[in-house]
N, C-alpha and C positions, 0 to 999 in steps of 0.2 A: 147570612151577617154574623151567626151568633159563632160561627169558626171565626172570620174575621176579626170578631173581639178578643176573643181567646187567645189569638196571636198578637194580638195589640196589648195585652195584660200580660202575656209573658214576656212580652219584650220590655214592657216598663218593669214587671220584677228584676230581670238580667241587669238591665239600667243601675238599679237601685241598688243590687248586689255590688257593680263595681263602685261607684261611689263613696256605699257606704264604708267609713273606716270602725275598725272592728278595735276595742282597745285590748291592750295586753292583759293575759290574766293574770290574776292577783296570787302569790303562792304565802300560803300563810303559815308563819312560821310554827313549828312544835316549842314556842317557848310556854311555860305553863305561865309568865305573867298575862300574854297574851291569850291564849287558852281559858281563861278563868274569866276572863270580860268576854270572849266571843262566844254569841250565841248562834248555832250552828244545826241544821235540821239530822236526821238521824244516819248513820253509815254501817251499813251491815259490813262487819271485819273475819264471822268466820260463822259456817254452818255446814251441814252435812250436805255426801254427795247426791247425786241426782237419784241414781238408783241406788238405793242404800238396802241392802240383806244383813239381815240381824240371826243373831246364833239364835234359837228358841229357849237354850238353855241361860241366857243371860240376860237382866232386866235392859228394856230398850232404852237408847239416850239418844234424844234427837237435839242437835247442839244447830244453836242461834244466840250470837253475841252482835252487839252494836255499839256504837259509841255518838254521843251526842252532847247539846249543852241545851239546856235542860237535859239529866240524864233521861233518856225512851223507856215506857213501857212497852208491853209487849203481849201481841194476840197472835192467834193460830185461827185456821181456815183447817179443815180436813174434809176431803171430797168436794172442795167449794165451796162449803158452808162453816160458819162459826164453831169454834170447837172449845163447849163449855169445860173449862179445867177444872171447877170449881165442883163440879157434879159427878166428877169419876174422882175415887178416893185413890186409884191407883194410880195416877197422873198427877205428879208435881213439878214445879217451875221453880229452878234455880234462882236464887236471890239475884238481883241488880245484872240479870240475865233474861235472855229466854229460851235457854235450854230447858226441854222436856227430860223426865224421869220416868218411864213406866217402869212400875216393880210388879212380881207374880206373887212374892211370898203368902200372900193370904187369897192367893186361887186366882184364875183367870185364866184365858190362853192367850201369846200372842198374837196367834192367827183371826182372834177379832179387833186388832186396831192396824190391822193392814189396810194402807188407802194413800192416797194423795195429802201430803201435807205443806202447808205455807206459812211461815211467817211474818208478820207483820211487827216493827218497830217504828211508834210514833212520840212525839212530841210536840209542841206548839207551832214548830217551823215547816212540819213535814214527816210525811210516814216513808222508810225505806222495806222493800219486801226483799224476803229470801226467795230463792231458787223452788221449784215448786220440786218437792220430797217426796220419791216415789218407796214407799216403804214397805217390804217383804219379808215373809220370815221364810228362813234356810231349811228346803224339805229333804229329806232322804229317804223316799220312800222302799218297801221292801221289794223285792222280786214276786213275781206274782208265779205260786206253784202252779207248777206243769211236769207233765211227763212226757220224756224227750222220747219218742222211737229210734233204734236204733238206725243210723244213716245208713246205708248200702249204695257203694259204688262201684261201677267197674272199674280198673286199672287203666289208667290215662285221658277217664274223661275228667271235667272240669266239676266244680263243687262250691257252695257257699254253706258256712255256718255263721245262723245269724245269729245275733247278740242282743238288740232291742231290748237296753237297757232301760232302769223306772226312768221317767220324765223327774228330775230331781231340780233343787234352785239352789246355786244355780247348777248346771246340768255336770253331771261326773264326767271321770275320765275313766275309760276301758281299756282295757289289757288283758288275753288271752295266758291261763298257766295253766299245769296240769295238776293232777293231783298232790306232788312232791314239792307244789307252788315253784315251780321253775317253768320262766317263758317260753312258751312254745316258739323254735327257731322261726324266722322269717327271713326269706331271699327272696328273691325275683321270681321265685314260683308260688310260695304261700307267705301270703302278707295281707294286714287287717287294716280294712278300709276307715275313710272318714267319718263311718255311722258304726264304725265298731265290729264289724260282720268280719270273719275269718274265710279269706279267699282263697281258692287253691287254681293256678291255671291249669294243671292237671296231677291227677293223682297217683302215688307213687304207692307198689305195696307197704312201704314202708311207713306210711301214715297212718297203718291201721293202732288205733288205740280208743281206751275206752275212757279217756278226761280229757277232753277236749274241755275247758271252764272258759267261758267272759266272766271277769271279774269286773265289779264298778265302783270308783273310790270316790268319795263323796268329801270336796275339801274343807266346807265348814264343820260336820261334825266328825272328823278325819276317821273314817267306817269306810271299810270295807263291803261289798255284796258279793256273791257270787250265783252265777247261774248256774242251777242242775247242769252235772258233765253229758257230752256228746260222747256215744260208742259210736265209731265207724270202723267201718267193717271195708276191707277193699277185694272186688273178687279178679283174681287173675286166672290166666288158663293154665299156670302151674304154679306148682308151691313157691312161695316168697326162699329165700335164702340169703340171711343177713351177709354170707361171707361173700356171696357172689357180688353185691351192690358196690359199684365205682361210680365215678363223678360223670367218667365218657358213656359209662353204660347204664343208665341207672335202673334197666329192668332186666340187668343180667340175662341178657340174650334172647329173652322170653318178646315172644313178636307181639307188638302192639300196638295197634293202627292210631296212625301220625292225623292230626285233625288241622285245617285252617285256623287264624287264628279269629277269633269273635269277641264282642266286648261283654262282661262278666255287669261291669258298672262304669260308667251311665249305658242304660240300653238303648238302642237305635242308633240312625245318624247323626242326629244334633240336639243339644238341649242348651239352655241359658242359665246364666248365675248373674246376681243384682252382689255387690258389694259397696260399701260405702269409704266415699275420700278417708286415706289415712290411716286405712285400716290391712287387714292380712288377708290377701286373695289365696287361695285354695283348689285348684282343679285336680280331678282325680280320671284317671282311666285303669282298669284293669282291664285285663284281655283273659280268657281262656283259650287254649292249643296246644298243642304237641307237632314238636317239640314245643317252650314256652318262649310265647312271643318277645320281643324287644321294643319297650315303648318310646317314640319319639315325640317331640312337642314342636311344633311352628306358630308361627303368629302371621294370618293372610294381612297383606299390607303391608307387612313391617321385618322388623327383627327383634326377638325377645329383648327385654331392657335387660343388657346382662349384669350390670351393677346392682340390679334389684331381686332377680330370679335365682331364685334355689331350687336343687330338683330333689327329692326326699323318696324314699323306700323304692329305691331302685326306678328310679323315674316314674315311678307309677304318679306321683304328685308333684305339681309345679306350683312353687310358691312365690307369690312377690308382695313385696312388704311395702308399708308407705302407698297404697295404691294412690293415684293418682290419676285426674281425667284422660290423660294421655295412652293409660293402661288398657282403655277400654278397646272391644276391639272384637275377632274372630279367633278363638284358640283353637287349634288341631292336634289331633293325637292320633299317633300313627302307631298301630301294632303290628309286627309282620315278624315270621318265620320263613323255614325255608320252603314252604308249601304257600304261601302270598301273605297279602295284609289287608289292612281293614282299616279306615277312619271316623274319626268322631270331631262335630265340631258344637263347639261351646262358646255361643255369642256370652259376650261380657259386657254387663252394665254398671258402669261406674255413676252414684249417685254420691252427694254428700249433704249429711245436715249440716246447720248454718255454721258458719263462721264467720268471726272478723275480720273487716276487713278497715274500720276505724270504728274502734270502741269508746263510747262518749265516755267524760272525764268531769270531775268536779267542775264547776265555773262560779269564782269569787270576784264580783265584778263592785267597784265604787257606785253611788248613786249618778243615774245620766249619763253612763259607758253602756256599750253594746258591746254584744256577745252573742255565743250560737256554741250551740248542741249537735255534733255530726254521730250518725248512727248508721254503719255502712255494715252491709254483712251480705256474705255471699252464701251458694249452698246450690243443690240440684235437687229441687225445681228452686227457682228463683225463692227468697224467703220473703215474709209477706211481715212488713215492719210496721208496730204499734206503738205508739206512745202514751205512756199517762203519767199522771201526777198524783202521787201521793198515795200509788196504789188503782185508782181510778181511772177509766180511758177518757183522755186527753178531748176528746171529741164532746164529753158529755159533762167537760169544766165549764164554769163559766169564762165569757170571754172576757180576755186580758188583750188592753189596747198595744201593749207594750212587747208583746210576745206573736209570730206568726209563726205556723206551722209549712213547710215547704218537703214533702216527701221525708224522706231522712235527716231533714237540718230543722231544729226549732231555731226562728232569728231572735235575738231579744234588743229592745233598744230604747233608749234611755229609763233604764231600769229606774226602779224608786224602793226606798225603804219599805220594809214590808210584803216586797214579793218575791219573796225567795220560797224556795218550797223542794223536793226530791220528784226528779223525771226519772220515770221508767221506760228503756227500751227493751221490746219484748220482738226477736226476731225468730219466725218459726216456720218450718217446713214441713211435711209427712215423717220426716226420718231426725226431728229434736228441734231444739230450743235453745234460744239464748235470752238473761234476761242482765241487763246490768243497770244499775242503780248510777244518778249522777246530781248532788246537790248542785243548787243554784244557789248564791249567797249574797248580799245585798250589803255592803261593807259600807260604813261611813266610818271611820277615822283618822284624827290628828297624828303625824309622824310620833314614834315612839323610839326610843333609846334602848336597847337591851340588853346592850351590854356594860361592865359595871365601868362607874363613873371617875374617871381621871386617873387615870390606870397609868402604870409608870412601867416602863418597855426598858429592858437593857440588854444589848445586843452586842455579838461582837462585830470588830471591824471588818469591814470588806464581806459582808455575809449580806446574802439575801434576807431581807426583811419585810415583814408583813405588818400593818396595824389591822387589826377588826375593828368594823364601827358597824356590830348589827344593829338593823332600824326595820320600822313596819310601819304602814301607814295604809289607808284607801281614800282616795285615789293614791297610787305608788308612787312615794317621795323622789324628789330630787335630790340625790348626794350629793358635796362637793367638800373636798378637803381643802384647809388653807393650814399654812405654816408660821409661827408667831403672831395670830389674826391679823396678818399683812398680806396685801399681793391681790393677783387672781387665784381658782381653784386652782390646785397640783393636778397635772395628768398631761405627759410627754416629758421626753428626754429618760432620766432614768426613773421616773414617778410612773405609776401604770394605777388606775384604779379600777377595780371589777364591780359585777352589775351586783353584787350584794356587800356592797358599801368596802370592801377590803382595800386598803392602798398598801402598792408593792411598791420600796424601792430596792432597786434590782441591788446595789452595793454599797452596804451603807460605810458612809464617810463622817470624819469629825466634825467635818461643817453640815450636817444632817442632823447633829442636834436640836433638842427643842420642843416647842408645844405644839402640837399637830391638832388644829381642831376639824372635826368631820360635822356637817350642819344638813339636814333632811328639809325639804319643804314641801309643803302641798298646799292646796287649797283652804285648807281648812288651818293651817298653823307652820310651825316649823320645833326642831328639837336639834339639839348640838350634844357635843360629847368632846371629852378632850384627853388625849394621850400623849404623856410627855414620855419621848425618846432619848435615850443616853448610849453613847456609842462606845463602849470601851476594847483594849487593848487584849488581843488573844493570851489564853495562860496556856505557854512554851514548856516543855522539858528542855533547857538550853544543853546540858550534860548530862546524860542520861547514862544509867548504870550498862556497866557491858560484862559477858560473861565470864567468870572466874574458874579455877581450879587452883585449893590450896590446901596444904598439907593440915591433915588434923593438930589438934592445938595449938594454932599459929592462929592472928586476927584475920577476916573479912573484912571487907570495905566496899559498900554500895553507893557512888553518887547518885544524887537528882536534885540539880540547880535548877529554879524555877524562874522566870521572869512571867511577870501579870502586869494587868492595870492597877494604879498605886489605890483606886479607890475603891476596890476589890479586895475581900478578905479571901485568902486561897488555905486552903486544909492541904498538906502532903500526907497522905498513909502509905501506909505499906500493907501488902501481902504476899505470901505466903502458899503458891500452889491452890491461887484462889480461893486462899479461904484469911480472912484476916489476921494481919501478926501481933499478936503479944508480946509487948517489951519485956516484961517481968523484970529481973533483978539483972541480967546478964546482957541482953541489947540494947544496946545505947541509939538514940537520935538524935540528931539537932535537924539542925536548920536545912542542911545539902549533902546529911550523909546520915548512910546507916552504918554500924561497926558493928560484927560480933565477933567476938573475944572466943578465943578459945572452941574453935569450931570443931563439933562432933559431925558424927553418923546423921543425924537427925535433923542436923541445921541443911543439909543437902537437899535441893528443890529448888523452884523458879519463883524467883523475884521480883514484885511489882509494885514501882511506885505510881501513884497517883495522884497529880495534881486538880485539887476542884476547887470553882469558885461559885458563885449562887448561880451562874449561866451557863459557863462552860468546863471543860474540864480535858488534863491530858495524861497520859500514860505510858510510861517505856518497862520492859521486862528486861533481866537478864539470870541465867543460870548459875547456880554455886556447885562445883562439883568439890567431893570432901576427897583426897585422897591418904594413904595410908603414911605414917612416921617413916622415913628414911633408916631412920634407926632399928625400927620391928620388923621391918620386912624388906630389907634392902631390894629388891627384886622391883618393887612399887615405888616410887619415887620419882620426883622432879625427870630426872630422866626419863622417865616411862610415862608421859603425858596420858590424859585420857584420850580414847580414840575410836574412831566408828564402827559402829556394833556390827557384827558377824550376821548375815541373813540368815531371817529364820527358816526353818527346816520343817519334812515331816505334814505338809498341807495336807489335809482331809478334809473329805466335802460329805456331811450326812444330813438327816430329817431334808429332806428334799419335797417342794410345794411347787406351786403353780406359779408361784412369784418369789421366790426366796429359798434359800438353801444354807442351813450352818457353815462355816469355814474353820477348822481348827489348825493350830499348826504349834510349834517348840520355837520359843526364839532362842536368839545364839548369843553368842557371851556379848555384853555390853561393854569392854574393856574399859570399866574405869569410871565410866560414865553412863548412870541408868536411861534405858530406854525409855522417853515420854509420850512417845507415839507411832502406833502402826500404821502403814500407807498402805491400802488394800487396791489392786490394780485389775485390770480387765484385761482381754482378748478377744475379738469375737471374730469368728473366719466366713462372714456374708459379707460385711460393708465393707470392712477395711481391715482384714486382715495382716497380723506383723504389728498393727498399731496397739502399742501398751497405753490405757487412758486410765485416769483415775477414777476411785467408783468413791471409796467413804475412807476417813481417818478415825481411829481409835484409839480408846487411853492407851497409855503403856503398860498398863497391867493386866491386861486381858489378851489371851491367847484364844477366842473362839466367840466368836459372833453369826449374829444372824443376816445374812448380804440381801435386802432388798432389790430386786432384778426386775427385767424387763421382759415379755412374754417376745416368742418366736427370737429368741437370740441364742447361739451355740457359746457359752463362757468357755474360760480356763482363768483361772485367779493365782497371781501373787503376790508376795507379802514385802514391805521395804520396813526396815526398824529406824526410826528415828531418836538419835541422843542429842546432848548439846554441840556436840563436834559436827554432827553431822546426817549423812544418809547411809545405811547401809548399801549392799550391793542388794539385786532384787534377789527374793528367793528362785527356788527350779519351779517351773509351773503346775499348778496342781491338775487332776483329772478333768477332760469336758462336762458339763453339764447343759445338757440343753433343756429350755424352758418352752412350753408349749403356745400356740400362736392362742389370740385373742382378737376381737373388734379393737380398733383403735380409740385409745384413752384422752389421746390430744386434740386439742379444736385449731385449726392453721392458726396462725396468728398472722400478724399484719395486714389482714383483710382489708382492702379498699376500691375503692372506684373510680375512676378517672377518664377523662377524655385525652387522649391524645391527638385527635383529629374534631374537626365543628359535628362531625357526625358520627361518633362512636362511644362505646364507653369502656376502656381495660379494668377488667374485673383480675386482680392481683392478691400474691397472698404467698408469705414464707411456706415453703414446703414442709414437711412435718421430718426432724428427725431419722437419720436409720433406726435408733434404736428406740423411735416413738411409734413406727410403723406395726408393729406387733402381730403383723403376718405377710402372709404374700401376695403380691398384686394389690399395692396402693393405689386408690384412686381418689376422687375428688367428685362429690355433686354440689354444682353450685345453682344456685336459687336466685332471681331476681324478679322485680316487678316496678311498675310506674306508683313511684309514692304519691299518694292521695288520689289516687286515677282510678281506684277500685277493679283494677286490672288482677286477674290469677296470675299466681308465681309462673314464671319459667322458670327451666333448669337444665343444665347438660353436663356430662359426666366427662373427666377429661383426667388424664394420669400428668398434664403438666403444672405450672405455678400460676398461669397467667389464662386467659380468656375474654377476648375479644366480642363486643355487642356491635354490630354494624348499624347503620341506616337508623341512630339515632336523631330525635330534634335534639337543638343546640341546648346546652345547657338545662338540662329535665331531671329530677332529682328522683333516684332509685334507692329502694329498700334491697339490702344484699345479703345473702348470708350461707355459710358452705357447713358442710359437714362430707368428716373422710370416712373413706370405706378400704376393707379388704375381704378376704376371702371368709372373714371368720362373721364380718355383720359390718354395721354402721358404727361409726365415733357419734358424741356427743354432737347435736349441732351450734353454730356460732350464735351469738347474739346479733340481733339484724344492725348492719351499717348503714349509714346513709352516701351514696355515692353519687357522683354526679356526670352527665357525660357532657363531650368537650365542649371548649368554650370558639368563639369566634371572635373577628375584629369589632372592635366597638365600633360603632357608625356616627356619633354625634360628638360634638368637637365642644368644649369649655369655651363661653364666650365673655367676651366685655371682661378680659382680665387685663387690670390694671392697676397701679401702686400706689400710694399713699406715706406720707408720712415717713418719709425716707432721712434719716441722719445719715452719722458716719460709717454704721456698721449692721445696719436692719433699716427693713421696711414693711408695712402694711399692705398685703396683697387679697388681691379682691376679683369674685370674678365671681359667673352665672353656672351654677351647676347644670348637668344634662339629667335626661330621662334616665332611671335606672333602667326603664326594658332597651334602652339603648347599648348598655354593656355588655350584652348579649353571653355572659359569664357572672363568674363570682366578682363583686365591686371591690378593688383591693385600696385603692386611692385616687385621690388627685395628685399628679405627677409631674411637678416645676423644674425645667430645664431652665441654668441663668447659665452664664458666664461673665467672664471680667474682661470687655471688649478693647479697653485702652485706660490709661494711667491718664492723669490730667496735670502730672508732673511731668515736664517735658524732658524726653528722651528715656523714658524708665520702660522696660520691656517686660510685658506683662504674658501669662500663662494663660491661653485661651481654652483652654478644657473646660470643656459644659460639665455642671453639677448639676444635682437632683437632690429634692426634695420632698418626702411624699403627704399627702395629708390627706385623713380619713375627717369626713364630711359629710352626712345628707340633707344638709339645709340647701334652703334653696338658692342665696345669694350668701355662701359662706367666703370668711378670712381668715387668712394667718397672716403669721408673722414671721417673716424669714429673714436669719439673722447669718452672722458668721460673714457678713459682707467685708470686704476690702475698702478702706476709706479712701475719699479723692478719686472715684476711679468711673468708670463708664462700664454699665451692665447692662447686658439685654437677656430676655426673658419669655419661652411659651411655655403653655400649659398642654397635659393631655389627660383626660381619663384611663384608666389602667383596670384591667382584670388582671388573671394570676399567667395571662399569656400575651394578650397583647396588649397596644396600646392604639388609644383614638385618633384621628386626626387631630392635627394641630391649631392651638387656639390662635389668637391673634400675638405677633412680639410684641413685646414693650421694650422702648429703651427709659433708662434712669439713670441717675448721677447719684453718686452718693456724696454728703460732704466730708470737707479734708477733718482731718482726727488730729490726735498725738499719735507720735512717731515709737518706729518700734524700738528696740535698744541698737545703741552703737553695733557694728557688724563685728567688730572686735575691739577688745580693751589693754592695752599690755602696761606693764608698770617697770621699767628698766633702771638699774643704779650705776651710772657711770665710774662715778668717785665715792668716796667717803661721804661728800657732804651735801649730794645732789638728788634726786632722781627725776627720772624722763619718764614721764606717760603720753604713749601713743594709743591714736583710735581711728577708727575709720567709718564711713558714714552709712546711717541703718540700711538693712537691705530695701524696708517698705516705709520710705518715708512718712507716707500717708497725707502728703500734705506739702507745703515749700519750706523747705529746711529755713529758719531763721537763725539759727545758732545753735551751741551747747552751753548745756551747765553744769558745771565741775564744784559740788560738795566735799569736804574733806574735814576731818577732824581728827586730833592725835589719838591713840589708846595706848592702853598702858593696864592692860591686863584685863580684867571686868569694867576699867573706868574709861570712861571718854573724856576727851576737852572739848572745849567750844569750837563750832561748826564756822569753816571760811567758807567762801564761795566765790566762784570765777565763773565769766561769762566769755564765751570765746564765739565769734562771727563764723559763720557757716563755712569758710574755708580755713579754719584751724583746724588741725588735726593733732595737735603736739602739744606739748608743756612740758618744761623743767622747774622744779623745784626746788630750792634750795634748804635744806635742813641748817634748824639751830643746834642741833646735838647728832654724832653717827648715829647714837642710840635710839633717835626718836623714831617712830611708827606712825602709820596715819592708814585709814582707812576712805578708801575712795569712791564717791558717787556720781557716774556720770548720765547723762542723758540728753537726749535731743531737743530740740525745739520748736514747735510749727504754730502758727497763729494759736492754734486752740490752748497749747500749752503745752508743757514738759510731758515725754513722753515714757518710756519703759526706762526704769533705771540699769546699768550694768554698774554693779558693787566690785572693788578690789583691793585688797590687802598690800602694800609695802612688804618686803621682804625683812626679815628681820637681817643685822650686820652680821652677827658669828654666823650664819646659814648664808652665803651669797650664791642662793640661790637662783637669785632674778637679779644681779647684775651683768651688766653686759657683757659676751664675749669678745675682750676687744682679741684684735686679731695680731699679737705679739711678733708672730713670725715675720711680721713687716717693721719691725721696727730694729732703727741701727745696730744699739747695744746689745740688742739679741743676736745679729749676725755677729760681730765682732767676739761675743764672747763663746759662740759655737764653733768659729773657724781656730781660735785658741785653742782651745779643747781639742781639735781635731790634730794639730800640729804636734801637741806634746804626744797624746797618743802615736803620730809616725815616728816618733825620737825614737819612746818605748821600745816599740816593738822592732825598728834597729839595733840599736842596742842588746837586747835578749840573743836577735840572731847570730849576732859578732860572738858575744859569751860562749852560746852555745858551739859554734863551729873550732874553737879552741880548746874545748873540751878533751880530746884526745888526737893520740900519733897514731898514723896509721901507715908505716911502711912497705916499699914495694918489694915486693919477692925478687930476688935476681933470677935464681932458677926455675924456668917456669916447668921442666918437666919431673921437679921433686915432687915429690906426692906430697898432699896434707897431712898432719897429723890430727889425731881425732880429737887432741887436747890442746889447749892453747898453748904457745911457748912464749917464752919469757927473752927478749932480746938484752944484750949485752948491754946499751943504752938504760936496760930497766925499763923500758916500753912492752907493753903486750902485744903481741899478735893476735890478733883474733881470726880465726880462719875453720872450714870444714868442708866437707864435700858440699856439702847443702847449698853452702854460701856461693857456690861458685856456679851450680847446676844453673841458675836462669840466665848466664850469660851464652849459655850453649844456641839460644833460639829464642831467650827474650829480653828484655828492658826491665829495672824494675823501678818501679815509681818510687814517686819521694814518698807516699804515704806507705812503700812497703808492699802494694798486693803487685801480684807477677801479673802481667798484660801478653799475652801469645801474640807474637809476630808470623806476619805471614811472607815476609818479606826483610830476614832478618841477614846481617852479614855474615855468619857463619855457614849459613849455607850455602854463599856465594864464594868463601875462599878457600884456600886451601889447606888451612890449618883448622885447629877445631877450638884455636881461642882466638880473641881479638884483644891485644893487651897493650894500656896506657902508661904513660910514665904519669911522675907526680905534677908536671906542668900541663899535662891532657895530650902530652905527643901522642902518636899513634906509634909501638915501637914493637907490633905483634908481626907475622909472616904469615904471608897466605899459603894454608898447605891444604893438602887433601884429609879431607876427613873420612876417615875411614870406619868407623862406628861409632854410633849416636850413641851408644848405649855408655861411653868411654867418658867420663868428665874430668877437664882439668880445669886446675883453679886460676883465678882470676889474680893476677899480683899485685893488683891495687884496689881496694877498697874504696876509695874515693872517685868522685864523678865531676864531671865540670857541672856547675849549679848557679845560681843566683846567692847562694849562700857563700861557696867559694869565692865569686866574685867580689863578692862585700869586703872578704877576707881578706884578696888580695889588696883592695886599696886602703885597709887599715892596714 
């Protein structure tokens, strides 16, 4: 019966937790005005470490500091009992602090103060506890005096030289040296064990020495103590000869009995080892035998964790770092040589001191609110959780009906003023403990504004703007923003309100100017504050200075023209080489220009113009180069302008270090423009050989720099010089420089977890850059665990940049972290991030979708929300799908494309405004609930109709001037009439510069789309305003202005090519041109006389002959050659013929007389190289025909 009652009580508690609604924890701002009035219990802010070892030569200081209001008082317990500080003159406590100082100037022994200390910080609201601090004094005891007999062993046998250092605090570091303070060489055969003893797997004759000395170094006192040396004598069958030793035959040919391996440490066939989680595991196997045995390691039931294992001391030591529970098990070491092998099993147990899963944090609540403190820890064995209140066990505290303890959780219900306290959670097991303080405060405060009152914020147009409104109150107030004291709260669109009260305006515009009011409300009252926002134009340099090269003695001018907001005061300043430029008597500056008369070498440099207002600035720079006078140095003049510098030479590396090296070079010729910068580039031959990359840049006056480098890179460098003209060619590469490897420094970026399927989570990250690897064999150690589930961390190693966790629950939060490793060790661990497994399709659809208050362009949408558990992922929004089904305007086609609008709300019956609708249209819509990947089933589909609205602007509006005294107007109906058109409205008025005449109005029926206006004066100009009309009113206005008479840009282009007068004029002009051409041809034909030569066989002279009638006979051999086998065209070009009369005739010539008759005889052609003259220079042509007619 009792068991049944227990189950019933447990069920009731579980149901109560499900129904119980927890308030969000209030975060108290660190504002002096709030903290001054806020009463708080103490909080420990500084304390000494748990295991505190002090140097006996110094005073002892045990730290304990706390904060609270009122200021806490402090007390101490030593070994569980009250520590009366006032009775001990050596002990003092610092003012306004709990830190103890124990001095020994007047005598006393530090050892007398060893023990366990705990600090208590108290005020009227509670008590906070420090950790229990175990104070111990460092000890460096002397080595006990002993007489060591000489050690005599036969050659080939094993040997252990015991160290047995004195037990110090902390334990000393041991090492072996000889009398010359030279370390004893260690190798596969000879090595020091973890206990400090020196082990010989087998002894050689050369091991005989008289000074094997073990040394102990005590870190606190920085002293080294030396044990009396061992004398080792090795007995051999033959005398040892140093010259006979070699690595392949260490016994110099002497016969030494070989032995099978046996273990010197540990002894026997098995042993055990316990190690704590996150610590370092060291396993050791040292074997004797001849030849020297080789050690190998295995793990039964699995592989050694390669990413965490290191082998040291010639494989004799196995080291595993950051031990976790999966490293427990049986490890086997095997020693073997050519005679046999032996094994030893080490059973490793992994225990764990307590570690936090969920550490309790401070809880600030308002009256009647609920809250909880959670204290979850894990360990091996499972830690015991104990709650305390103000330093006393909670079990012995007075009962409190508003407080209930459920194991590792304390639940508070309907807390009241005065019930605050400091709660401690102690998680402990046999390997250690954890102690955490968490204060619970009950705060009752009306809203308060923390920022300055009536602040003026001036911002630049189009910039992202934030208006701050810091506030506080308990219960946590609700904050809303208003503009100009009107309308509903600002949120959505280009506004966004953050949880801290800040209002973001995504892109500030002129219309965003105004007074913004933030109002914070809670049940105790309200508070408000105002912010005045002014939006200004940006300050810009519209004409910037340009690079110049001027001759010495001339004048240089730099422009700097600035535009800015008229209401802002702008100051223009000049700098030279990043230092303020002093005008003095020579330099002159006006509003837009800097003038430098009589330029000299000192004026050379980079000049920067900066235009600065109260809220922004702009700057621009230019280089001034001074050249020598042409008259003084003709070789350097405007004919030789500045040029790019020569590359640096003689690159040298010096001062090598692990991550740096000094690079030195000799600058090249700057070619009349000083070098302003040196660019150092590097190339490495491992990741991207042959690719030069920028390393860093340095001022032009340096030629020796220290380069900061990355580990595990084989560098070579080159240098580029830069002046005002440009970049030099790269220098020749430097010698290569190899940096040594190291563990990674970088944390992989972009760590995230997300589900690509409903039952997985993909953990992805950006792989380290090649230069961030720092060493060979880079891989990643990825850790994850369910958030708030009390699970232990799981981990995996991979060389990829992604790992997929399978078989997860749907949309479960995970904590994720990552660490990069290489052969040199681990890099830093990343901070934990929260990832989620995959999402599934939401199961529930929004219900009862409806619309109300529909006007022409918007309507109110209402629906009932879904259960958030049905979202199956991260709730993104309620997504409304809506589309225009048709227009109520007859015959108007519409685009039925679906549109979406999202609404984020968690209200049970939310509502929202759907805007940007087209008037006079039929719409349909439905709604879904959406997570990041999927949508829920559809809600019910709703149809609704928008009311008639005003029409859009007419499709076009053209103004044509068809004559000097009329203007013709044309337009077309709007693309979206938004209702039934009832006509058009035309307003117009005369304009004369900035003056406007009396407005006039014309109205038209809806089928009228043109209008002609008669002008009273051809110089009169009009401005027209045209709009379409529905029953609701006039729509958007289309404004145009008539063209000016002097520029007939808008006059109708009448097609004059169709006018009769134009056709007649063109015909007359064509006839006149034709007659003129005919007359010109006739005149040209009468210009010379060309008689026919009567004697065809008479050879032509090489010069012109004058006839008796005074005419000239123009002839030459060249003139007649074309007649051999070609015809000469009218333009004088010779056209080759494939079918010449000359080739078919019997003679070489074809002759024509003056009337064009053929007078030649056919003759046999004897020699094609002979050329006979043509007796006539005239040929029948159109010109000759016209001449005959004349």
